[in-house]
PATORLUM-386217 format. One record per residue (C-alpha): residue in one letter; x negated, y negated, z negated. Coordinates in pm, 1 decimal. Each point is the difference from the previous one (the first is absolute). Example, Ala and Ser with C-alpha at 12.3 -4.5 7.8 and 13.67 -1.06 7.14 Angstrom:
<sites>
SITE rest        x        y        z
SITE    a  -1230.0    450.0   -780.0
SITE    s   -137.0   -344.0     66.0
</sites>
This chain:
<sites>
SITE rest        x        y        z
SITE    f      0.0      0.0      0.0
SITE    w   -267.0   -248.2   -105.2
SITE    w   -224.3     69.3    299.3
SITE    g    298.2    -37.5    232.9
SITE    s     74.5   -342.3   -144.4
SITE    v   -362.9   -109.5     22.7
SITE    f    -18.1    122.6    359.3
SITE    l    305.8   -202.0    100.1
SITE    i   -143.5   -312.3   -163.9
SITE    n   -355.2     12.7    130.5
SITE    v     29.0    130.7    356.8
SITE    p    152.6   -321.8    145.4
SITE    v   -266.6   -203.9   -177.7
SITE    m   -284.7    212.1    140.1
SITE    l    146.1    -14.8    352.6
SITE    v    -47.4   -377.2    -16.8
SITE    v   -330.0     -7.0   -191.0
SITE    a   -192.7    258.0    206.0
SITE    p     21.2   -171.0    342.0
SITE    t    -56.8   -340.2   -161.1
SITE    v   -322.5    119.6   -164.6
SITE    y   -116.4    158.9    324.8
SITE    a     58.6   -323.8    189.4
SITE    l   -164.2   -233.9   -251.2
SITE    l   -304.1    187.6   -130.3
SITE    p   -325.6    -45.8    195.0
SITE    r   -110.5    283.9    223.3
SITE    r   -362.0    -23.5   -114.5
SITE    e    -98.0     12.4   -363.1
SITE    v   -337.1    -31.6   -169.7
SITE    v    -46.7    300.6   -226.6
SITE    t   -283.8    119.5   -219.0
SITE    p   -101.6    368.1    -16.0
SITE    a    104.1    190.3   -310.2
SITE    q    -14.8    354.2   -129.5
SITE    w    294.9    220.1    -87.3
SITE    n    -76.9    221.0   -300.4
SITE    l    248.2    285.4     -0.5
SITE    g   -112.6    128.6   -338.9
SITE    q     64.1   -331.9   -173.9
SITE    a    335.2    -34.9    172.2
SITE    l    107.0    345.3   -117.2
SITE    m   -119.8    -79.8   -353.1
SITE    f    216.3   -313.1     -5.0
SITE    i    306.0    172.0    148.3
SITE    i    -16.7    305.8   -227.8
SITE    g    -56.8   -220.5   -304.0
SITE    l    307.8   -209.9     80.1
SITE    i    216.5    303.9     67.1
SITE    a   -110.3    161.1   -326.4
SITE    v     77.6   -313.3   -204.4
SITE    v    340.6    -47.5    164.1
SITE    y     84.3    368.3    -47.2
SITE    a    -99.0    -15.8   -367.0
SITE    l    212.5   -309.7    -58.1
SITE    k    297.7    159.2    173.0
SITE    t    -18.0    325.0   -193.9
SITE    a    -60.9   -183.4   -328.6
SITE    m    310.5   -217.2     44.0
SITE    n    217.0    295.8    101.9
SITE    a   -150.8    249.3   -249.2
SITE    q    -35.4    252.3    281.9
SITE    q   -331.0    149.9   -114.7
SITE    a   -179.2     81.1   -325.7
SITE    w   -182.3   -296.5   -152.9
SITE    w   -340.3    161.3     43.2
SITE    h     64.1     59.2    370.4
SITE    t    105.1   -361.2     52.2
SITE    g   -296.5   -127.3   -202.3
SITE    l   -243.8    212.3    199.1
SITE    v    132.5   -127.6    333.6
SITE    l     -6.3   -358.9   -125.7
SITE    a   -358.0     37.1   -124.1
SITE    l   -104.6    144.9    336.7
SITE    g    164.5   -284.9    190.0
SITE    l   -152.9   -268.8   -220.7
SITE    a   -343.5    162.8     24.2
SITE    l     19.2      1.8    380.4
SITE    l    111.0   -363.4     11.6
SITE    v   -275.8   -109.1   -240.0
SITE    g   -252.7    193.8    206.3
SITE    f    127.4   -164.3    317.0
SITE    a    -29.9   -345.3   -157.3
SITE    r   -358.0     68.9   -113.5
SITE    l    -93.5    114.9    350.8
SITE    q    147.4   -316.3    150.8
SITE    l   -195.8   -223.6   -236.7
SITE    r   -328.2    179.5     71.9
SITE    s     33.9     52.3    374.7
SITE    p   -164.7   -251.2    238.0
SITE    r    297.0     47.8    238.5
SITE    p    302.6     86.2   -215.0
SITE    m    340.3     87.7    137.2
SITE    l    157.7   -250.1   -239.4
SITE    e   -202.8   -299.0   -119.4
SITE    l    100.7     19.7   -366.4
SITE    s   -254.3   -264.1    -95.3
SITE    l    242.8   -255.1    146.1
SITE    f    212.4     45.8   -311.6
SITE    q   -229.3   -248.3   -170.3
SITE    h    208.7   -269.2    172.8
SITE    p    309.4    -76.5   -214.2
SITE    a    195.0    -98.9    311.4
SITE    i    -57.7    342.4    155.9
SITE    v    116.0    171.4   -318.8
SITE    a    310.0   -220.2      3.4
SITE    g     62.4     74.4    367.4
SITE    m    -42.2    374.1    -50.6
SITE    l    239.4      2.1   -294.5
SITE    m    254.8   -199.9    198.5
SITE    a    -27.6    234.8    297.4
SITE    l     30.3    310.1   -219.0
SITE    v    295.1   -122.4   -204.5
SITE    v    188.5   -177.2    278.8
SITE    s    -30.9    279.6    257.7
SITE    g     81.1    256.9   -267.1
SITE    s    300.6   -198.1   -119.4
SITE    l    130.3    -44.6    354.1
SITE    a    -23.8    372.9     72.9
SITE    g    143.3     96.1   -337.8
SITE    v    290.8   -242.9     24.4
SITE    e     87.9    133.6    345.4
SITE    l     -6.3    354.0   -139.2
SITE    t    219.4    -91.8   -296.3
SITE    l    252.1   -203.2    201.6
SITE    a     28.1    263.0    272.6
SITE    q     86.3    267.1   -254.0
SITE    e    238.9   -228.9   -188.4
SITE    l    183.2    -91.5    319.6
SITE    q     31.3    357.0    125.5
SITE    y     36.9    211.8   -313.5
SITE    v    206.4   -239.6   -211.7
SITE    l    186.3   -213.8    253.6
SITE    g     34.5    277.5    258.9
SITE    k   -145.4   -194.0    293.3
SITE    t   -153.4    171.4    301.4
SITE    p   -372.4    -48.1     79.4
SITE    l    101.8   -244.0    274.7
SITE    q    217.8   -202.4   -236.3
SITE    a   -274.3     -1.0   -264.7
SITE    g   -254.0   -118.0    256.1
SITE    l    229.0   -279.4    115.0
SITE    f     61.9    -99.5   -362.1
SITE    m   -375.1    -44.9    -54.8
SITE    i    -66.2   -190.4    322.0
SITE    p    -19.7   -336.5   -186.8
SITE    i   -316.4    122.7   -173.6
SITE    m   -187.2     75.1    322.4
SITE    a    148.1   -287.5    200.2
SITE    a   -116.1   -249.2   -261.7
SITE    a   -333.2    179.1    -42.1
SITE    a    -73.5    -60.3    368.8
SITE    l    -13.3   -373.4    -75.8
SITE    g   -231.1     34.2   -296.5
SITE    g   -332.2      1.9    183.2
SITE    p     35.7   -326.7    194.5
SITE    v    170.0   -168.9   -293.6
SITE    a   -271.5    109.7   -243.9
SITE    g   -276.8   -140.3    219.1
SITE    y    168.7   -336.8     32.9
SITE    l     89.8    -25.8   -368.0
SITE    s   -345.9    107.1   -116.3
SITE    q   -162.4   -263.9    219.7
SITE    r    236.2   -267.9   -126.1
SITE    y     40.4     83.6   -369.6
SITE    g   -292.1    227.1    -83.5
SITE    l    -26.8    376.7    -25.8
SITE    r     25.6     14.9   -378.0
SITE    r    331.7   -181.0    -11.9
SITE    v    147.1    190.6    294.4
SITE    a   -110.0    342.3   -128.8
SITE    c    139.0    -55.2   -349.7
SITE    t    324.9   -152.4    127.2
SITE    s     60.9    289.2    239.7
SITE    l    -57.7    252.9   -276.8
SITE    g    227.8   -194.2   -233.6
SITE    c    279.0    -10.2    260.4
SITE    s    -43.3    374.3     59.4
SITE    a     36.5     66.6   -371.4
SITE    l    316.0   -211.5    -20.5
SITE    a    153.3    171.6    303.3
SITE    l    -74.5    344.1   -144.5
SITE    a    144.6   -100.4   -336.7
SITE    y    321.9   -113.0    169.4
SITE    l     23.7    315.3    213.3
SITE    s    -46.0    216.6   -309.1
SITE    r    328.0   -141.8   -136.5
SITE    a    186.9    -48.5    328.5
SITE    d    312.0    194.3     97.9
SITE    f    -80.1    180.8    325.5
SITE    h    361.0    118.1     29.9
SITE    d    100.4   -362.1     58.9
SITE    p   -316.8   -169.4    131.2
SITE    g    161.5   -313.7    138.4
SITE    l   -254.1   -251.9    130.3
SITE    l   -226.9    -14.4   -303.0
SITE    v   -142.9    352.7     30.6
SITE    p   -105.8    -40.0    368.1
SITE    l   -139.6   -342.1    -90.1
SITE    a   -198.6    148.5   -289.4
SITE    l   -130.0    273.7    231.6
SITE    a   -110.2   -264.6    250.0
SITE    v   -172.7   -202.1   -272.4
SITE    l   -173.2    315.8   -120.1
SITE    g   -121.8     91.9    348.9
SITE    l   -122.1   -351.3     75.6
SITE    a   -172.1    -43.2   -336.5
SITE    l   -170.7    340.5     10.0
SITE    s   -116.0    -62.2    356.5
SITE    i   -146.3   -336.3    -99.9
SITE    g   -167.0    174.6   -291.9
SITE    l   -157.7    257.7    231.3
SITE    t   -131.4   -270.8    231.4
SITE    a   -128.1   -195.5   -298.5
SITE    s   -187.3    308.6   -117.1
SITE    s   -164.0     26.9    342.2
SITE    i   -100.9   -367.0     -9.5
SITE    a   -143.2     46.3   -350.3
SITE    i   -206.4    302.5    103.3
SITE    m   -125.5   -124.0    336.7
SITE    g    -48.6   -361.0   -112.2
SITE    a   -225.1     95.4   -291.1
SITE    v   -283.6    143.6    212.9
SITE    e   -232.4   -115.5    274.4
SITE    a     68.5     96.0    360.7
SITE    r   -268.0    272.3     -5.8
SITE    q    191.0    174.6   -281.5
SITE    g    333.9    -19.7    178.2
SITE    g     -0.8    366.8    103.2
SITE    a    -71.5    119.1   -353.0
SITE    a    269.9   -226.0   -144.4
SITE    g    245.0    114.0    266.7
SITE    a    -66.3    363.5    -91.6
SITE    l     85.9    -74.4   -363.0
SITE    e    311.9   -184.9    109.8
SITE    a    123.2    284.3    222.2
SITE    t    -73.0    254.8   -271.4
SITE    s    197.4   -199.8   -254.9
SITE    y    303.4    -19.5    232.6
SITE    e      7.1    373.2     70.3
SITE    l    -80.1     94.3   -357.4
SITE    g    267.6   -234.4   -130.6
SITE    t    264.7    147.1    230.5
SITE    g    -86.5    357.2    -94.0
SITE    l    -20.9    -69.2   -371.5
SITE    g    315.8   -209.9     12.2
SITE    i    204.6    285.2    143.4
SITE    t   -160.3    251.0   -237.7
SITE    l     33.4   -204.9   -318.0
SITE    f    349.5   -124.1     80.0
SITE    g    104.6    357.2     75.9
SITE    v   -153.1    138.5   -319.8
SITE    f    138.8   -282.2   -213.1
SITE    m    337.9     41.2    167.3
SITE    a     10.7    371.2    -83.8
SITE    s   -109.2    -65.4   -357.8
SITE    v    262.5   -270.1    -65.8
SITE    y    269.6    202.0    175.7
SITE    r    -71.9    307.6   -209.5
SITE    r     39.1   -205.6   -319.0
SITE    s    312.3   -182.6    120.7
SITE    v    216.1    272.2    152.3
SITE    a    280.4    128.2   -224.1
SITE    l    114.0    325.4    156.9
SITE    p    318.4    183.1   -111.3
SITE    a    -49.2    217.7   -308.3
SITE    s    171.7    289.0    176.7
SITE    l   -276.2     21.6    261.2
SITE    e   -227.7    302.6    -36.3
SITE    s   -344.5    -76.8   -140.3
SITE    d   -196.4    108.8    306.1
SITE    l    223.0   -203.3    231.6
SITE    a    -19.1   -297.7   -237.7
SITE    a   -380.3     19.9      3.8
SITE    q     -3.3      2.8    379.5
SITE    a    253.8   -280.7     31.2
SITE    g   -199.7   -215.4   -242.2
SITE    h   -303.1    -19.2    227.8
SITE    s    139.6   -251.9    247.7
SITE    i    321.0   -119.1    159.4
SITE    s    -63.1    219.7    304.5
SITE    d    -26.1    305.1   -228.2
SITE    s    323.0   -103.8   -169.4
SITE    i    172.4    -12.5    338.9
SITE    v   -134.3    346.9     89.8
SITE    v    124.8    142.0   -331.6
SITE    a    340.4   -166.5     41.4
SITE    q     49.3    165.2    338.4
SITE    g     19.9    341.0   -168.9
SITE    l    244.4    -96.6   -276.2
SITE    e    375.3    -22.3    -31.4
SITE    a    159.1   -326.2    105.4
SITE    d     55.8   -150.9   -345.0
SITE    t   -344.9     89.9   -133.1
SITE    a   -166.3   -107.7    324.5
SITE    e    165.5   -341.5    -15.1
SITE    a   -110.7    -42.5   -361.4
SITE    v   -358.9     85.9     93.8
SITE    l      4.1   -241.2    293.5
SITE    a    146.8   -279.9   -210.2
SITE    a   -268.7     51.0   -265.7
SITE    a   -267.5      5.7    271.5
SITE    r    122.3   -324.1    156.7
SITE    d     15.4   -176.4   -336.2
SITE    a   -349.5    121.3    -93.3
SITE    f   -149.3   -105.9    330.9
SITE    s    154.9   -345.6    -26.0
SITE    t   -167.7    -33.1   -340.2
SITE    t   -324.3    129.4    149.2
SITE    h     20.6   -245.8    288.0
SITE    s     49.0   -293.4   -237.7
SITE    t   -286.8    110.3   -224.6
SITE    l   -242.5     43.8    289.8
SITE    l     73.4   -334.4    162.2
SITE    m    -20.9   -186.3   -330.1
SITE    s   -329.6    174.2    -82.2
SITE    a   -137.2   -100.8    340.5
SITE    a    113.6   -359.2    -63.7
SITE    v   -188.8     -9.6   -331.3
SITE    i   -316.9    145.5    156.5
SITE    i      3.1   -251.0    285.2
SITE    a     63.0   -287.8   -241.4
SITE    l   -301.4    107.0   -207.1
SITE    l   -202.4     29.8    319.9
SITE    a     92.3   -359.2     88.5
SITE    l   -152.0   -117.3   -328.6
SITE    g   -312.7    207.1     57.3
SITE    v    -41.8   -128.5    356.0
SITE    y     39.4   -356.6   -120.9
SITE    v   -293.1     52.0   -237.3
SITE    m   -223.9    190.5    243.4
SITE    l     47.5   -237.0    292.9
SITE    g    -99.0   -289.1   -224.4
SITE    y   -360.0    124.7    -10.4
SITE    t    -82.3    -44.3    367.7
SITE    r     77.8   -210.1    304.7
SITE    i    159.5    187.0    288.5
SITE    k    -50.8    -93.8    361.6
SITE    v    348.3    -13.6    156.5
SITE    p     -7.0     15.2    382.7
SITE    a    129.7   -316.2    164.5
SITE    q    331.6     28.4    182.3
SITE    e    -10.4    -98.4    366.2
</sites>
């Protein structure tokens, strides 16, 4: 369901972006030779997968504590080893020494949190719209169009605003607006959205997009031109890592809150209750094999629990982004960022 909604949202955007990029980018580029170290790449990938797996199993209590701890220790050891190799290597895959710039740290945190929040919010809203409100993937995708339509404007707007008002002010304001939009959506009635819910979705998409562009300006503007490739690698890694972690952490947190919120009928057998308590999709699967009255009670409990879960997740994301805005305000005060002039 969620992937269907995302597909419907993003395909029209990419059909416009791809030919535009092909037409505007120069045909000849000046590149510098670099080495691709497969061993280091595998170390980084396996370390990330191990840490994410450990976090997921720990939140869901799916494995024994010693098993989870062992996997987590392995993942952390691989990531620490990867970081040490990058700091010692004359040609590292990721130039971790650039983290000595506060602006780059701020930009990386913004990219991680904003891209993760955008992916996680899409996941949460898609499930809310389809499981609770009964919308089709097409209807859910159309409902979330204001997010992506407004996000398409974020890049050009962020460049202009940063040049005019300064990156620090624009970055913090965009994060603050994102937090406010998420806080409103966490309490909004999606059964009767009116005009305010689409407006809040548009504000969220625009503000998060401006935040992503601001993170790019912070990262790329903090280094000299010769370090642009290394800074760009960190930027791209933070985007992809943020998206992956956002989906993972939102999903794990969603399952954890749902399991604590769902109030299933007392008459339901213990094994079926345990299965139905994992997620709303499991509750729907269990309900399909029950009698009509019991099935409706299970579905009603599942919808109520997921609505509570949805509100908790969005409010938690709002708090995190608000705290990030304060942190970015402090970190961007330590350095002067070069904002590209708008032509």
